C-alpha positions as CSV (number, residue, x, y, z in Angstrom):
1,M,-17.8,9.0,6.9
2,I,-14.4,7.5,7.4
3,D,-12.7,7.9,10.7
4,I,-9.5,9.1,9.0
5,I,-7.4,9.4,12.1
6,A,-8.3,5.9,13.3
7,Q,-7.6,4.5,9.8
8,I,-4.2,6.2,9.7
9,N,-3.3,4.9,13.1
10,A,-4.4,1.4,12.3
11,I,-1.3,0.9,10.1
12,N,2.2,0.4,11.3
13,R,4.8,1.8,8.8
14,E,8.5,1.0,8.5
15,V,11.1,2.1,5.9
16,G,14.5,0.5,5.6
17,N,17.4,-0.6,3.4
18,R,17.5,-4.3,2.6
19,P,20.5,-6.3,1.3
20,T,19.7,-8.4,-1.7
21,A,21.7,-10.8,-4.0
22,D,21.8,-8.0,-6.6
23,G,22.7,-5.1,-4.2
24,E,20.8,-2.9,-1.8
25,A,17.1,-2.3,-1.9
26,V,14.7,0.1,-0.2
27,G,11.7,-1.5,1.4
28,V,8.4,-0.3,2.9
29,L,6.7,-2.5,5.4
30,L,3.0,-2.0,6.4
31,R,1.3,-4.0,9.2
32,R,-2.4,-4.0,10.0
33,R,-4.8,-6.1,12.1
34,Y,-8.2,-7.0,10.6
35,E,-11.2,-8.2,12.6
36,A,-11.8,-11.1,10.2
37,P,-10.7,-14.7,9.9
38,I,-7.5,-15.4,7.9
39,H,-9.4,-17.3,5.1
40,D,-11.8,-14.3,4.7
41,V,-8.9,-11.8,4.4
42,W,-7.0,-14.1,2.0
43,E,-10.1,-14.5,-0.3
44,A,-10.6,-10.8,-0.3
45,L,-7.0,-10.4,-1.5
46,T,-7.0,-13.1,-4.1
47,D,-10.5,-13.7,-5.4
48,P,-11.1,-11.6,-8.6
49,D,-14.8,-11.1,-7.9
50,R,-14.0,-9.9,-4.4
51,M,-11.0,-7.8,-5.3
52,K,-12.9,-5.6,-7.7
53,R,-15.3,-4.7,-5.0
54,W,-12.7,-3.0,-2.8
55,F,-9.6,-2.6,-5.0
56,L,-9.4,-3.0,-8.8
57,P,-10.4,-5.5,-11.4
58,I,-7.7,-8.1,-12.1
59,S,-7.0,-10.2,-15.2
60,G,-4.4,-12.7,-16.4
61,E,-3.2,-16.2,-15.5
62,L,-3.8,-16.1,-11.8
63,R,-1.4,-19.0,-10.9
64,V,2.2,-19.3,-9.9
65,G,4.3,-18.3,-12.9
66,G,1.4,-16.5,-14.5
67,D,1.1,-12.8,-15.3
68,F,-1.6,-10.5,-13.9
69,Q,-2.8,-7.0,-14.7
70,L,-4.7,-4.6,-12.5
71,E,-7.1,-2.4,-14.5
72,G,-5.6,1.1,-14.8
73,N,-2.6,0.2,-12.6
74,A,0.4,-2.1,-12.5
75,G,0.8,-5.6,-13.6
76,G,3.3,-8.3,-12.7
77,R,4.1,-12.0,-12.3
78,I,2.9,-14.3,-9.5
79,L,6.1,-15.8,-7.9
80,R,4.7,-17.6,-4.8
81,C,1.2,-18.4,-3.6
82,E,0.7,-20.3,-0.4
83,P,-2.9,-20.0,0.8
84,P,-3.8,-18.5,3.2
85,S,-0.5,-17.1,4.4
86,L,1.8,-15.9,1.6
87,L,1.6,-14.2,-1.8
88,K,4.6,-12.8,-3.6
89,V,4.5,-11.0,-6.9
90,T,6.5,-8.7,-9.1
91,F,4.7,-5.3,-9.3
92,G,5.3,-2.9,-12.2
93,G,8.8,-4.4,-13.0
94,E,10.9,-7.5,-12.5
95,S,12.9,-5.9,-9.6
96,S,9.9,-4.4,-7.8
97,L,8.6,-7.0,-5.4
98,V,5.5,-7.1,-3.2
99,E,5.0,-9.8,-0.6
100,L,1.9,-10.2,1.5
101,R,2.1,-12.2,4.7
102,L,-1.0,-13.2,6.7
103,S,-1.1,-14.7,10.1
104,P,-4.1,-15.6,12.3
105,D,-4.6,-13.5,15.5
106,G,-6.9,-15.9,17.3
107,E,-9.8,-17.4,15.4
108,E,-11.5,-14.2,14.3
109,A,-8.8,-11.8,13.4
110,T,-5.8,-11.6,11.1
111,T,-2.6,-9.6,10.9
112,L,-1.4,-8.6,7.4
113,E,2.1,-7.5,6.5
114,L,2.7,-6.0,3.1
115,E,6.4,-5.5,2.1
116,H,7.3,-3.7,-1.1
117,T,11.0,-3.5,-2.1
118,V,12.7,-1.9,-5.1
119,P,16.5,-1.5,-5.8
120,L,18.1,1.5,-4.2
121,E,19.1,2.9,-7.6
122,M,15.4,2.9,-8.5
123,A,14.1,4.4,-5.2
124,G,17.0,6.9,-5.0
125,S,16.8,6.8,-1.2
126,G,14.4,5.9,1.6
127,A,12.3,8.9,0.4
128,G,11.2,6.7,-2.4
129,A,8.8,5.2,0.1
130,L,6.6,8.3,-0.4
131,Y,5.9,7.2,-4.0
132,V,4.3,3.9,-3.0
133,G,3.5,4.0,0.7
134,P,0.4,6.2,0.6
135,G,-1.1,4.0,-2.2
136,W,-0.7,0.9,-0.1
137,D,-2.2,2.7,2.9
138,G,-5.3,3.4,0.8
139,A,-5.5,-0.3,-0.3
140,L,-5.2,-1.5,3.3
141,M,-7.9,0.9,4.5
142,A,-10.2,-0.2,1.6
143,L,-9.6,-3.8,2.5
144,G,-10.5,-3.1,6.1
145,L,-13.7,-1.4,5.2
146,F,-14.6,-4.3,2.8
147,V,-14.1,-7.1,5.3
148,A,-16.1,-5.0,7.8
149,G,-19.0,-5.0,5.4
150,E,-18.6,-1.4,4.1
151,V,-18.6,-1.9,0.4
152,S,-18.3,1.0,-2.1
153,D,-20.2,1.1,-5.4
154,D,-17.0,2.5,-7.0
155,P,-13.7,2.0,-5.1
156,V,-11.7,4.2,-7.5
157,A,-14.2,7.1,-7.1
158,A,-14.1,6.6,-3.3
159,A,-10.3,6.8,-3.3
160,N,-10.4,10.0,-5.4
161,S,-13.1,11.7,-3.4
162,P,-12.3,14.6,-1.1
163,E,-12.5,12.3,1.9
164,G,-10.2,9.7,0.2
165,Q,-7.7,12.4,-0.7
166,E,-7.7,13.8,2.8
167,F,-6.8,10.3,4.0
168,C,-4.0,10.2,1.5
169,R,-2.7,13.7,2.5
170,Q,-2.4,12.5,6.1
171,S,-0.9,9.2,4.9
172,V,1.8,11.1,3.1
173,H,2.8,12.8,6.3
174,A,2.7,9.6,8.2
175,W,5.2,8.2,5.7
176,V,7.3,11.3,6.0
177,A,7.6,10.5,9.7
178,A,8.5,6.9,8.9
179,V,11.2,7.9,6.5
180,E,12.6,10.5,8.9
181,A,12.7,7.8,11.7
182,S,14.6,5.4,9.3
183,G,17.5,7.7,8.6
184,T,17.5,6.6,5.0
185,A,17.0,10.0,3.3
186,D,18.1,13.6,3.9
187,S,15.8,16.5,4.4
188,A,16.0,17.7,0.8
189,E,15.2,14.3,-0.6
190,I,12.2,14.0,1.8
191,A,10.9,17.5,0.9
192,A,11.1,16.8,-2.9
193,A,9.4,13.4,-2.5
194,T,6.7,14.9,-0.3
195,E,5.8,17.4,-2.9
196,V,5.6,14.8,-5.6
197,S,3.6,12.4,-3.4
198,L,1.0,15.0,-2.4
199,A,0.5,15.9,-6.1
200,Q,0.0,12.3,-6.9
201,F,-2.2,11.1,-4.1
202,A,-3.9,14.2,-2.9
203,P,-3.9,16.7,-5.8
204,D,-7.0,18.6,-4.7
205,V,-6.2,18.9,-1.0
206,G,-2.4,18.8,-0.6
207,S,0.3,21.3,-1.6
208,P,1.2,24.0,-2.6
209,V,1.7,24.8,1.1
210,E,-1.1,22.3,1.9
211,K,-3.6,24.3,0.0
212,K,-3.0,27.4,2.2
213,G,-3.6,26.1,5.6
214,N,-5.1,22.6,5.3
215,A,-2.3,21.1,7.3
């Protein structure tokens, strides 16, 4: 059994607007500490044989300038790779950027930051965080379980299980709080994005009206 509340609280979430050379972008920033050395976390994030055991199978030219594809998910291009501290890729489109930053926390722990930015016109507002944030929450949780030695036979099935969806349901509401705190979206934008996010990430346990009292 997953301690859902502990897993939700293990992630720090921020939403904000970012100036870029091409205009304004909306960014989500996730931060989590792992009880594992930085090289172990880096290999879990970048080694294809390890990735498929907690996340998804990956294929492509896994080098700077090469393209990659996650099975059943997004693909992109590797822009920067500086082991064991920095990985930057496009994700699902040239203007959708994901950057992973790792730093040691002593000899046996690692802090991971994941930042995903997209142009404001693509996100619409800070409420766009609700379309990606819960998915990244699930990935960071799965990574944490993996480096702690809790390996799932089928990571996709685990994510779609009732327990996995309940984690996502609570994650959606954690991201709602982050968006509200950021002041980057109005209440109508947040409400509309919440409905879509629950349908995407927690279709069997979230909305309508939180499946009549599951809030």
